N, C-alpha and C positions, 0 to 999 in steps of 0.2 A: 817260720822256723821248725828246723828239723825236731823229732823227737828223735829222742835216744832211752833204749832202755838201760838205766842204772842194775846196782844192786837189787836184787829181789825184786824184779821185775818193774821197779818202780820207774815211770818216766819221766826225764827231765828235758827242758827247751833246751835247743842247741842255735845260739844266736850267731848270724854273720859276723866276721868280725868289723864290716863296714858299719853295720847296724850298733853294735858297742860303741864303736869310736863316736860315732854323732849323737848317742843318749849319754855316755858318761866322759868324754871327753870334749868333743867339739861344741855342742849347745852349753853345756854349764861353764865353758870358757867366754862364751857371748861374741868370739870371733865370728865374722861373716865367711860365707865360702868363698868367696871373691877374695878376700884378703888371704886366706889361708891358702889356698892354690898359688898366689902370688910368695906367699912368705916362705911354704916350701918348694917352690920351682916347677909348679904341674899346669894344666890346666883347671878351671874351674869346673868343666865338663867331668874331668878325672877324678876329681875329689867327687863330686856330685856322685858320678857313676857307681864307685867304690861305700859313699856314705849310705848309699839307698840300695845298695845290697846288688847292685845287678853288674858286678864283675869281682873277682877274686882279690884278694889283697898279694901284692907281689911282694917280693923281699926290698926291693927298692923304695915302694911306698912305705914300707914299714919302718925302716931305716928314718925316711922321711919325716913320720910322725912322732918317732924316738926322738930326733933330734929337736924336733918343734915342742913336742910336749914330755918328753920323758918318762914315756911307758915304753916297757921294752919291748923290743922289736920283735924277739923269740917269742915272748908269749904272744904276740898277736900272729905270729905266723903258726903256730901251734893251734891258734882259735880257727885259723884259716884249714889245717889241716884235717881238725876235728869237725869241722863244717863238711870238707868235702868227702869224708869220707862217710857221713853219715848220710849226704844226699845220695852217693855210690850204692850204698846197702839199702835206701829206701826205694832207688830206679829198678826197671825191670833188664837187670843184667841178662839172666837166662842162661847160668851156667849151675850146670847141677853139682853133687859131689861126686867126686873121682872114687871109684871102689876099684882098688887094686887087691 
């Protein structure tokens, strides 16, 4: 999980949307990854890769989860953007502030 400095410097964990979906949606539902993949029309590998945080959540996949579980696709995509931004800020981009 990436760390994000919130108000007053407090750090909070930012969770990959796939990990969130696995923990709070898929596991509690009791559905197997094979059945879920067949139900939403993707490969088991695509579902596994997402839920294990090894790929980004696409708009298409967000809509599939929305249709299957009722979780808002926009919320999940905002989680992905938050994750991506935290990862970019944590990386070594190497750009200094431009002084004009």
